C-alpha positions as CSV (number, residue, x, y, z in Angstrom):
1,X,116.0,126.4,112.0
2,X,117.7,130.1,111.9
3,X,118.1,129.8,115.7
4,X,119.7,126.3,115.5
5,X,122.3,127.5,113.0
6,X,123.0,130.5,115.2
7,X,123.6,128.4,118.1
8,X,125.4,125.1,115.5
9,X,127.4,127.0,113.0
10,X,130.8,127.0,113.8
11,X,133.2,130.2,113.3
12,X,136.4,128.8,112.7
13,X,137.8,125.1,112.0
14,X,139.6,125.5,115.1
15,X,136.0,125.0,116.8
16,X,135.5,121.6,115.5
17,X,138.2,119.4,117.1
18,X,135.3,116.9,117.4
19,X,135.4,116.2,114.1
20,X,138.7,117.6,112.4
21,X,142.0,116.4,113.2
22,X,144.5,118.5,113.8
23,X,145.9,118.2,110.5
24,X,142.5,118.8,108.9
25,X,142.6,122.0,110.9
26,X,145.8,123.7,110.0
27,X,145.0,122.6,106.6
28,X,141.6,124.6,106.6
29,X,142.9,127.6,108.2
30,X,146.0,127.6,106.1
31,X,143.8,127.6,103.1
32,X,141.3,130.5,104.5
33,X,144.3,132.7,105.1
34,X,145.2,132.3,101.5
35,X,142.1,132.8,100.3
36,X,141.4,135.8,102.5
37,X,144.9,138.1,101.9
38,X,144.0,138.0,98.1
39,X,142.2,141.4,98.6
40,X,143.9,143.1,101.7
41,X,142.3,144.2,104.4
42,X,138.8,145.1,104.0
43,X,138.0,148.8,104.8
44,X,133.7,148.5,104.7
45,X,131.8,149.6,101.8
46,X,133.8,149.9,98.4
47,X,132.3,151.3,95.2
48,X,135.1,149.7,93.1
49,X,134.2,146.0,93.7
50,X,130.4,147.0,93.2
51,X,131.3,148.1,90.2
52,X,132.8,145.2,89.0
53,X,131.0,142.8,89.9
54,X,127.9,144.9,87.9
55,X,130.2,145.3,85.2
56,X,131.2,141.7,84.6
57,X,129.5,140.2,81.8
58,X,130.0,137.0,83.5
59,X,127.6,137.5,85.9
60,X,124.6,138.1,83.5
61,X,125.4,134.5,81.8
62,X,125.4,133.2,84.9
63,X,122.1,135.2,85.8
64,X,120.6,133.7,82.6
65,X,121.3,130.0,83.7
66,X,120.1,130.6,87.1
67,X,116.9,131.8,85.3
68,X,116.5,128.5,83.7
69,X,116.1,127.1,87.2
70,X,114.1,129.8,89.0
71,X,111.4,130.8,86.4
72,X,110.4,126.6,86.0
73,X,110.8,126.2,89.5
74,X,109.0,129.2,91.2
75,X,105.8,128.6,88.6
76,X,105.9,125.0,88.9
77,X,105.9,124.8,92.8
78,X,102.9,127.0,92.8
79,X,101.0,125.2,90.1
80,X,101.4,121.5,90.9
81,X,98.8,120.8,92.9
82,X,96.8,122.1,90.2
83,X,97.9,120.2,87.6
84,X,97.8,117.1,89.5
85,X,94.3,118.0,90.2
86,X,93.7,118.2,86.3
87,X,95.0,114.9,86.3
88,X,91.8,113.6,88.4
89,X,93.1,113.9,92.1
90,X,91.5,115.4,94.6
91,X,92.2,117.4,97.7
92,X,94.6,115.3,99.8
93,X,95.8,112.6,97.3
94,X,96.4,115.7,95.3
95,X,98.9,117.2,97.5
96,X,100.6,114.2,98.8
97,X,101.5,113.1,94.6
98,X,103.6,116.5,94.9
99,X,106.1,114.7,97.5
100,X,107.3,112.3,95.1
101,X,108.7,115.1,92.3
102,X,110.5,116.8,95.2
103,X,112.5,113.9,96.6
104,X,113.5,113.6,92.8
105,X,114.7,116.9,92.8
106,X,116.4,116.8,96.1
107,X,118.5,113.7,95.0
108,X,119.3,114.9,91.6
109,X,120.7,118.1,93.5
110,X,122.6,116.0,95.6
111,X,123.9,113.8,93.1
112,X,124.8,116.2,90.6
113,X,126.7,118.3,92.9
114,X,128.5,115.5,94.1
115,X,129.6,114.4,90.7
116,X,130.8,118.5,89.7
117,X,132.8,118.4,92.9
118,X,134.4,115.3,91.9
119,X,135.2,116.0,88.2
120,X,135.7,120.1,89.2
121,X,133.7,120.6,86.2
122,X,130.5,122.4,86.5
123,X,129.3,123.3,82.9
124,X,128.1,119.5,82.1
125,X,126.4,119.5,85.5
126,X,124.6,122.2,84.8
127,X,123.6,121.8,81.1
128,X,122.4,118.1,81.7
129,X,119.7,119.2,84.1
130,X,119.2,121.7,81.6
131,X,118.1,119.5,79.3
132,X,116.4,117.5,81.2
133,X,114.0,120.5,81.8
134,X,113.6,120.9,78.0
135,X,112.4,117.0,77.4
136,X,110.3,117.5,80.8
137,X,108.3,120.7,79.6
138,X,108.1,119.4,76.1
139,X,106.1,116.5,77.1
140,X,103.9,118.5,79.4
141,X,103.6,121.4,76.3
142,X,102.4,118.7,73.9
143,X,100.0,116.5,75.7
144,X,98.7,118.3,79.1
145,X,95.7,119.5,76.7
146,X,94.3,115.8,77.2
147,X,96.2,115.1,80.7
148,X,93.7,112.7,81.9
149,X,94.7,109.9,79.1
150,X,98.3,110.2,79.7
151,X,98.3,110.9,83.4
152,X,101.4,108.7,83.9
153,X,103.3,110.2,80.9
154,X,102.2,113.9,82.1
155,X,103.5,112.7,85.9
156,X,106.8,111.5,84.9
157,X,107.2,114.8,82.9
158,X,106.7,116.6,86.6
159,X,109.1,114.5,88.2
160,X,111.5,114.8,85.8
161,X,111.2,118.7,85.5
162,X,112.0,118.7,89.2
163,X,114.8,116.5,88.7
164,X,116.6,118.9,86.2
165,X,115.5,122.1,88.2
166,X,117.3,121.9,91.4
167,X,120.8,120.8,90.6
168,X,121.1,124.2,88.7
169,X,120.8,126.7,91.1
170,X,123.9,125.0,93.4
171,X,126.1,124.4,90.2
172,X,125.7,128.3,88.9
173,X,126.4,129.6,92.5
174,X,129.7,126.7,92.7
175,X,130.6,128.3,89.3
176,X,130.2,131.9,90.2
177,X,132.3,131.2,93.7
178,X,135.0,129.3,91.7
179,X,136.0,132.3,89.1
180,X,136.1,135.0,91.6
181,X,140.0,135.1,93.6
182,X,139.2,138.5,95.5
183,X,137.5,137.7,98.4
184,X,135.3,141.1,98.4
185,X,134.5,141.1,95.5
186,X,133.0,137.4,95.7
187,X,130.6,137.9,98.1
188,X,129.2,140.6,96.1
189,X,129.0,138.5,93.3
190,X,127.3,135.7,95.4
191,X,124.6,138.2,96.8
192,X,123.6,140.0,93.2
193,X,123.6,136.6,91.5
194,X,121.0,135.3,94.4
195,X,119.1,138.6,94.3
196,X,119.0,138.8,90.2
197,X,118.6,135.0,89.9
198,X,115.4,134.9,91.9
199,X,114.2,137.8,90.2
200,X,112.8,135.6,87.9
201,X,110.2,134.3,90.2
202,X,108.6,137.4,89.3
203,X,108.3,136.0,85.7
204,X,107.2,132.6,87.0
205,X,104.5,133.3,89.5
206,X,102.6,134.7,86.2
207,X,103.3,132.2,83.6
208,X,100.9,129.3,84.7
209,X,97.0,130.9,83.7
210,X,93.8,129.9,85.2
211,X,92.3,130.3,81.9
212,X,94.7,127.8,80.1
213,X,93.9,124.9,82.7
214,X,94.8,122.2,81.6
215,X,97.4,122.7,78.9
216,X,99.2,125.9,80.2
217,X,100.9,126.6,77.1
218,X,102.1,130.2,78.1
219,X,103.5,128.1,81.5
220,X,105.4,125.6,80.1
221,X,106.3,127.4,76.7
222,X,107.8,129.9,78.8
223,X,109.3,127.2,81.3
224,X,110.9,125.6,78.3
225,X,112.3,128.8,76.2
226,X,114.0,129.7,79.7
227,X,116.1,126.6,80.4
228,X,116.8,126.4,76.5
229,X,118.2,130.1,76.8
230,X,120.1,128.8,80.0
231,X,121.8,126.4,78.0
232,X,123.1,128.9,75.5
233,X,124.5,131.0,78.6
234,X,126.3,127.7,80.1
235,X,127.7,126.9,76.9
236,X,128.6,130.6,75.7
237,X,130.5,130.9,79.3
238,X,131.7,127.5,79.1
239,X,133.6,128.7,75.7
240,X,134.7,132.3,76.8
241,X,136.0,130.5,79.8
242,X,137.9,128.0,77.9
243,X,139.0,130.4,75.5
244,X,140.7,132.2,77.6
245,X,142.6,129.6,79.5
246,X,143.7,128.7,76.0
247,X,145.1,132.2,75.6
248,X,147.0,132.2,78.9
249,X,148.7,128.5,78.2
250,X,150.7,130.3,75.4
251,X,152.3,132.6,78.2
252,X,155.0,130.6,80.3
253,X,154.7,131.7,84.3
254,X,158.1,133.1,83.8
255,X,157.3,135.1,80.6
256,X,154.0,136.7,82.4
257,X,156.3,137.4,85.7
258,X,158.6,139.5,83.4
259,X,156.1,141.6,82.2
260,X,153.8,142.2,85.1
261,X,154.7,143.2,88.6
262,X,153.2,141.0,91.5
263,X,151.2,143.8,92.3
264,X,149.8,144.3,88.6
265,X,149.1,140.7,88.7
266,X,147.3,141.0,92.4
267,X,144.8,144.0,90.8
268,X,144.1,141.9,87.5
269,X,142.3,139.4,90.0
270,X,140.8,136.8,87.5
271,X,141.5,138.8,84.6
272,X,145.2,137.6,85.9
273,X,147.1,135.6,83.3
274,X,148.1,133.3,85.9
275,X,144.3,132.9,86.8
276,X,143.0,129.3,85.3
277,X,139.5,129.6,85.1
278,X,137.3,126.6,86.5
279,X,134.9,125.3,83.5
């Protein structure tokens, strides 16, 4: 796949005449120029950009939201065959029964992404899957001790967990990208969010303990807690961004331009009163 990506992934819109019209190609090129001209010419490693990302409080709320996916996702990914085995299924059948939950997760990730893009609103399409995680792990936490008599309900809980896990990461990554106008800072922020967010997998790898099978209170309880923390992080970020937009709306464009020079507004990046955060 990596080799195919290298050969097939196009470097610019101008190389896509087979499926884009000339007007669409021109539009994408102009948008790319407008986006990448924000930070000026890039001259290699820039410590200011690195520290700007490390000191951005929004990143840490997004990381916590990312962990609401990473921790339960890594944990369930490694433990799902054992959980299904606890239901009484063996070997090949246990492996085959892991397919429907992942299919539900794939469809969910696609569907939530489409609607989030259509409404240009990220928060509800992250929080709704997180709420699904709360319900899923509440079911598993309470019923897994008697899993053989609650097979249908617990299997539904696993499917619901996958339904909730997989839309979170695309939503969080898109929310991060939407609110960073400087392309150099954006590039660092994307890598930082993915790196630290995936570190949640370290936690997830150790929460399903073999001696707690089939109830797994540590696994289900920790997953539920991270989902709840992710919801709080998203709601907090939404409120802070909404408050910032409301504050900026109190000033007209002419008032802002009288108070600040163009260079000052450019250097302020997303803190500029002309910038509107994506919620």
